[in-house]
Structure formats: structure tokens, C-alpha cells
N, CA and C of each residue as an Amber inpcrd file, in Angstrom:
protein
   321
 -71.3730000  77.8250000 -14.0350000 -70.8240000  77.1970000 -15.2820000
 -70.9880000  75.6800000 -15.4440000 -72.6160000  75.4330000 -14.7330000
 -73.0340000  74.2460000 -14.4210000 -72.4700000  73.4030000 -15.6460000
 -72.3820000  72.1570000 -15.2800000 -71.4490000  71.6590000 -16.3130000
 -70.8670000  71.8350000 -17.2130000 -69.1630000  71.8860000 -16.3560000
 -68.1520000  72.4770000 -16.6960000 -67.4740000  71.6330000 -16.9050000
 -67.2770000  72.2450000 -17.6200000 -65.8020000  71.3070000 -18.7030000
 -64.4490000  70.9260000 -17.9340000 -64.3970000  71.7320000 -16.6270000
 -63.4990000  71.7760000 -15.8040000 -63.2070000  70.7950000 -15.1470000
 -64.8380000  70.1200000 -14.7720000 -64.5540000  68.8110000 -14.1510000
 -64.6340000  67.4910000 -15.0590000 -64.4730000  67.5760000 -16.7560000
 -64.2640000  66.7450000 -17.3290000 -63.4560000  66.5450000 -18.1400000
 -62.3940000  65.7040000 -17.7610000 -61.3210000  65.6210000 -18.9030000
 -61.2210000  65.2440000 -20.2480000 -60.9460000  66.4740000 -20.7720000
 -60.6470000  66.0490000 -22.3650000 -60.0540000  64.4360000 -22.8030000
 -61.1200000  64.4190000 -24.6360000 -61.3530000  63.5580000 -25.3560000
 -59.9950000  63.1090000 -25.5940000 -59.3240000  62.1910000 -26.2870000
 -58.4440000  62.2430000 -26.9310000 -58.6550000  62.8190000 -28.3930000
 -57.2690000  62.9720000 -29.4590000 -57.9950000  63.9010000 -30.5570000
 -58.5940000  62.8740000 -31.5980000 -58.2350000  61.9560000 -31.2930000
 -58.7160000  60.8270000 -32.8880000 -60.4640000  60.3980000 -32.2040000
 -61.0180000  60.8820000 -30.5750000 -62.6630000  60.2020000 -30.6270000
 -62.9370000  62.0080000 -30.9160000 -62.1470000  62.3330000 -30.6760000
 -62.8690000  64.1690000 -30.5360000 -62.9750000  64.5430000 -32.5530000
 -62.3160000  63.8760000 -33.4800000 -62.3050000  63.9320000 -34.4110000
 -63.4280000  62.6250000 -35.2880000 -63.7630000  61.7900000 -34.7300000
 -64.8730000  61.3450000 -34.9930000 -66.0710000  62.1500000 -34.5640000
 -66.3090000  62.7820000 -33.5390000 -67.8860000  63.3660000 -33.5140000
 -67.6030000  64.2500000 -34.4950000 -67.1130000  65.3590000 -34.5690000
 -66.7210000  66.5730000 -36.1450000 -67.0240000  65.5400000 -37.4630000
 -66.2800000  64.2700000 -37.3650000 -67.0320000  63.7150000 -38.9100000
 -68.4120000  63.3870000 -38.7470000 -68.7860000  62.7760000 -37.7280000
 -70.5060000  62.2980000 -37.9360000 -71.2070000  63.6810000 -37.5990000
 -70.8830000  65.0220000 -37.3070000 -72.0150000  66.3350000 -37.1320000
 -71.8060000  66.4840000 -38.7060000 -70.3020000  66.5940000 -39.1350000
 -70.4490000  67.0410000 -40.2100000 -70.9850000  66.4390000 -41.7850000
 -71.0000000  64.6130000 -41.2210000 -71.4660000  63.6420000 -41.7400000
 -73.3260000  63.9280000 -41.8180000 -73.8010000  64.5850000 -40.9010000
 -75.3600000  64.6260000 -40.8980000 -75.2370000  66.0470000 -41.2440000
 -74.4300000  67.3210000 -41.1320000 -75.1520000  68.0370000 -41.5390000
 -74.6500000  68.0840000 -43.5030000 -74.1800000  66.5430000 -44.2840000
 -73.8800000  67.3900000 -45.9760000 -72.8780000  68.0310000 -46.0220000
 -71.6060000  67.9500000 -45.1710000 -70.8110000  68.4970000 -45.7360000
 -69.5620000  67.9290000 -46.0640000 -69.4480000  66.4660000 -44.9820000
 -68.5100000  65.3970000 -45.9440000 -67.4410000  65.6280000 -46.3940000
 -68.0180000  66.1840000 -48.2120000 -67.4070000  66.1090000 -49.1220000
 -67.5860000  67.5870000 -49.5300000 -67.4560000  69.0310000 -48.3690000
 -66.8010000  69.7930000 -48.5140000 -65.7480000  70.1840000 -48.5670000
 -64.8510000  71.2600000 -49.2200000 -63.5440000  71.7350000 -48.7900000
 -64.0350000  72.5240000 -47.1170000 -62.4170000  72.4580000 -46.5220000
 -63.0570000  72.7780000 -45.1740000 -63.7860000  74.2630000 -44.8040000
 -62.8160000  75.5220000 -45.6370000 -63.2530000  76.7460000 -45.7970000
 -65.1350000  76.8860000 -46.2060000 -65.5950000  75.6760000 -46.9170000
 -67.3010000  75.6210000 -47.2550000 -67.5300000  75.3250000 -45.7710000
 -67.0860000  73.9880000 -45.3160000 -68.1650000  73.6910000 -43.8450000
 -67.8580000  74.7230000 -43.1260000 -66.4860000  75.6580000 -42.9280000
 -66.8130000  76.8230000 -41.5060000 -67.9160000  77.3640000 -42.5170000
 -67.7750000  78.2070000 -43.8480000 -69.2750000  78.5400000 -43.6570000
 -70.3130000  78.3350000 -43.4440000 -70.4360000  77.1540000 -43.7880000
 -71.8600000  76.0320000 -43.5000000 -71.9070000  75.8910000 -42.4590000
 -71.1970000  76.2310000 -41.2210000 -71.6020000  75.8710000 -40.1020000
 -71.9060000  77.2650000 -39.5800000 -70.9710000  78.0360000 -39.8010000
 -71.4190000  80.0030000 -39.1260000 -73.0400000  80.0920000 -39.5270000
 -73.6450000  79.8250000 -40.6200000 -74.5200000  80.0860000 -42.0070000
 -75.7590000  78.5390000 -40.8230000 -75.3280000  77.7650000 -40.6580000
 -76.3050000  77.0610000 -40.0430000 -77.2800000  77.5590000 -38.9790000
 -78.8260000  76.7110000 -38.7850000 -79.6660000  77.7650000 -38.1200000
 -79.2530000  76.2870000 -36.4060000 -79.5140000  76.9850000 -35.3330000
 -79.3340000  76.3950000 -34.3780000 -80.4130000  74.7550000 -34.7570000
 -81.3900000  75.1130000 -34.6660000 -82.0200000  73.8060000 -34.8890000
 -81.1610000  73.0620000 -36.1260000 -80.7800000  72.9970000 -36.7960000
 -79.5570000  72.4770000 -37.4730000 -78.7870000  71.7850000 -36.7280000
 -78.4040000  72.3780000 -35.8860000 -77.1800000  72.0990000 -34.6970000
 -77.3360000  71.2540000 -34.3700000 -78.6620000  71.3880000 -33.3860000
 -79.3890000  70.6030000 -32.5920000 -79.1230000  69.4260000 -33.5290000
 -79.7120000  69.5680000 -34.1620000 -80.3180000  67.8830000 -34.7470000
 -78.9910000  67.2720000 -34.8800000 -77.9090000  67.8150000 -35.4700000
 -76.3100000  66.7370000 -35.9580000 -76.2750000  66.8760000 -34.5000000
 -76.4500000  67.2180000 -33.6430000 -75.3560000  67.1970000 -32.0540000
 -76.2940000  66.1810000 -31.3520000 -77.0630000  66.0320000 -31.5780000
 -78.4190000  65.3700000 -30.9070000 -77.6720000  63.7980000 -30.3530000
 -77.2480000  63.4140000 -29.0310000 -77.1690000  62.0590000 -28.9590000
 -75.3300000  61.5210000 -29.2130000 -74.9720000  62.7370000 -29.4660000
 -73.1180000  62.7050000 -29.6750000 -72.9190000  63.3290000 -28.3880000
 -71.8020000  62.6130000 -27.6750000 -70.8980000  63.1510000 -26.6400000
 -69.9330000  64.5050000 -26.6950000 -70.3340000  65.7580000 -26.5790000
 -69.7900000  66.5820000 -27.1840000 -69.1180000  66.9340000 -25.7390000
 -67.7640000  66.6310000 -26.0100000 -66.5680000  66.5810000 -24.7310000
 -65.5670000  67.7700000 -25.2910000 -65.3440000  68.1990000 -24.0800000
 -63.6690000  69.2160000 -24.2720000 -62.5870000  68.5450000 -24.7730000
 -61.8120000  68.7680000 -26.2330000 -61.0510000  68.2020000 -26.5110000
 -59.7000000  69.5460000 -26.5610000 -58.2260000  68.4270000 -26.4710000
 -56.9950000  69.4800000 -26.5280000 -56.6140000  69.3670000 -28.2690000
 -56.4950000  70.4430000 -28.7300000 -56.1030000  69.8850000 -30.1420000
 -54.6500000  70.1970000 -30.6820000 -54.1790000  70.9610000 -29.3510000
 -52.6680000  71.5540000 -29.3470000 -51.9230000  72.3890000 -30.0950000
 -53.4980000  73.1640000 -31.0870000 -53.1930000  74.3350000 -31.2280000
 -53.7280000  76.0820000 -30.6650000 -55.3860000  75.6610000 -30.8940000
 -55.8230000  76.8450000 -30.6360000 -56.1200000  76.4870000 -28.6940000
 -56.4980000  75.4400000 -28.0290000 -56.2460000  74.8300000 -27.3300000
 -55.4600000  74.1460000 -26.8830000 -54.3800000  74.5020000 -26.0970000
 -52.7760000  73.5710000 -25.4690000 -53.1020000  72.8440000 -24.5510000
 -53.5790000  73.1790000 -23.6820000 -53.8480000  72.3120000 -22.0870000
 -55.2270000  72.4510000 -21.9790000 -55.1770000  71.0130000 -21.4970000
 -57.0300000  70.7840000 -20.2020000 -57.1160000  72.6810000 -19.7770000
 -58.4290000  72.4390000 -19.3120000 -58.5800000  73.7830000 -18.5600000
 -58.5510000  73.7410000 -17.6240000 -58.6600000  74.3260000 -16.2490000
 -57.4700000  74.0510000 -14.8520000 -58.8630000  75.2170000 -14.7650000
 -58.8210000  75.6300000 -13.1540000 -59.2100000  76.5250000 -12.3410000
 -58.0850000  77.1980000 -12.6560000 -56.5100000  77.0250000 -12.2980000
 -56.1170000  77.8890000 -12.1360000 -55.3550000  78.6260000 -13.6370000
 -56.2430000  78.1870000 -15.0880000 -56.0540000  78.6560000 -16.1630000
 -56.9350000  79.5060000 -16.2380000 -58.1330000  79.3210000 -15.5890000
 -58.9940000  80.2380000 -15.3500000 -59.4560000  81.6170000 -14.8930000
 -58.0680000  81.0530000 -13.7800000 -57.9570000  82.6370000 -12.8160000
 -57.7750000  83.8980000 -13.8830000 -56.9320000  83.5680000 -15.0280000
 -55.9820000  84.8700000 -15.7530000 -55.2750000  85.1190000 -15.3090000
 -54.3840000  84.2590000 -14.5000000 -53.0430000  83.8940000 -13.8970000
 -51.8500000  84.0270000 -15.0900000 -52.4550000  82.5890000 -16.4220000
 -51.5080000  82.7600000 -17.3490000 -52.7500000  82.2770000 -18.2410000
 -52.0890000  83.0210000 -18.9030000 -52.2220000  83.9880000 -20.5090000
 -52.3450000  83.2800000 -21.5320000 -51.9940000  81.8470000 -21.4760000
 -51.6700000  81.1230000 -22.4950000 -53.1550000  81.1880000 -23.1080000
 -54.1930000  81.0130000 -22.2280000 -55.6810000  80.0340000 -22.4000000
 -56.2340000  81.2080000 -23.0930000 -56.6750000  80.8110000 -24.4500000
 -57.4160000  82.3610000 -25.7890000 -58.4080000  83.1770000 -24.7120000
 -58.8180000  84.5860000 -25.4790000 -59.5310000  84.9750000 -25.1320000
 -59.1200000  85.9430000 -23.2730000 -58.0350000  85.8460000 -23.6920000
 -57.1580000  86.2080000 -22.0150000 -56.1570000  88.0280000 -22.4120000
 -56.5810000  88.6370000 -23.3550000 -56.8240000  89.1930000 -24.1840000
 -57.7550000  90.1520000 -24.1490000 -59.1200000  89.8370000 -24.6100000
 -60.0030000  90.4490000 -24.5680000 -61.0440000  90.4380000 -23.5280000
 -60.6530000  89.4240000 -22.5520000 -61.8670000  89.1700000 -21.9390000
 -61.8600000  89.3690000 -20.0450000 -62.1950000  90.1230000 -19.7520000
 -61.7710000  90.7700000 -18.5090000 -62.0910000  89.6350000 -17.2930000
 -63.1960000  89.4740000 -16.9060000 -63.3540000  88.3370000 -16.2940000
 -64.2970000  87.5130000 -16.1530000 -64.3990000  86.4140000 -15.7500000
 -65.3590000  85.5160000 -16.0610000 -65.9680000  84.9630000 -14.2950000
 -67.1790000  84.4430000 -14.3640000 -68.0960000  84.5480000 -13.2790000
 -68.1460000  82.8140000 -12.9830000 -67.7660000  82.4170000 -12.3240000
 -67.3260000  80.4050000 -12.1700000 -68.3220000  79.8000000 -10.9130000
 -69.8810000  79.8800000 -10.6590000 -70.5450000  79.1660000 -10.1360000
 -70.7240000  77.8220000  -9.5270000 -72.1930000  77.6180000  -9.0780000
 -72.6280000  76.2210000  -8.9430000 -73.9410000  75.9230000  -9.0190000
 -74.3980000  75.2290000 -10.1200000 -75.4690000  75.3310000 -10.5340000
 -75.9480000  74.2240000 -10.1950000 -76.5230000  73.9230000  -9.6020000
 -77.0530000  72.6160000  -8.4060000 -78.0830000  71.7970000  -9.0850000
 -78.9710000  72.1720000  -9.7840000 -80.5100000  72.5490000 -10.3570000
 -79.7710000  72.7060000 -11.9210000 -78.7870000  72.5470000 -12.5280000
 -78.6840000  72.9090000 -14.0740000 -78.9600000  71.3350000 -15.2830000
 -79.5830000  71.9440000 -16.3240000 -80.0370000  70.9990000 -16.9550000
 -80.1680000  71.3530000 -18.2020000 -79.7080000  70.4280000 -18.9730000
 -80.2170000  71.0050000 -20.3400000 -81.0370000  70.4730000 -20.4540000
 -82.0560000  71.9090000 -21.3660000 -83.1890000  71.3190000 -21.8370000
 -83.5790000  71.5710000 -24.1130000 -83.8170000  70.3340000 -24.5460000
 -84.0990000  70.5340000 -26.0250000 -85.5000000  70.6490000 -26.3540000
 -85.7700000  71.9690000 -27.0650000 -87.4960000  72.7370000 -27.3490000
 -87.3870000  71.6250000 -28.8640000 -88.4030000  70.0560000 -28.5740000
 -88.6300000  69.6190000 -29.2210000 -90.4330000  70.8490000 -30.5900000
 -90.4200000  70.2930000 -31.3040000 -91.4030000  70.7550000 -32.2860000
 -92.6970000  70.0840000 -32.7650000
């Protein structure tokens, strides 16, 4: 889990919303209905998504609905059943990647 969001505090909802608005704008979806945006995001190519998110701080956020609390190591221990995915995910491996890095493919 190199670059673990467990080590990064969630951003406030207004900040997360501004990042979402920037991505939606870059993808030309600002005037689309929510259902159309979801479908467009599902169908977007990796290249489109990388281009739309380049230079944006993609950080954890707590929305109060799907993500109700910040991620913590105790929540990821599966003792806390409020973490989304605990119904279907049987285990998770958490490790240390000292040399972790993000690499963007150039064309």
C-alpha cells in the first residue's frame, strides 16, 4: 500500500468537490446529468482519465454516505464492519514499499 491514504488526512468535502468539478470540466461533462457523467466515466479510456486528473491532488475524502469515516488501520483490520467492502473482501495485504513511485506513460 505504498502512498497509503491511511497516512493522509481526508480533504474537506468542498475541496473534494472542486477537484471533481475540475475533472468533469476537463472531460467535457459539466453540462451532463449525473447518470450521463457516471456512464461517461465508466466508458472513459485510461488515457482520458490520466489526462483529466494530471496535476490534480487526488486525495482521500469522507463523503458521509459511502465513506462515513476516515480510513484507519483499525478499520482496515476488518473488525469494524462499517468499512465498505467488508462483506465481500476476505483479506487485504498492507506492506511498505520504500521505493514506491507513480509512473505516467508518455506518448
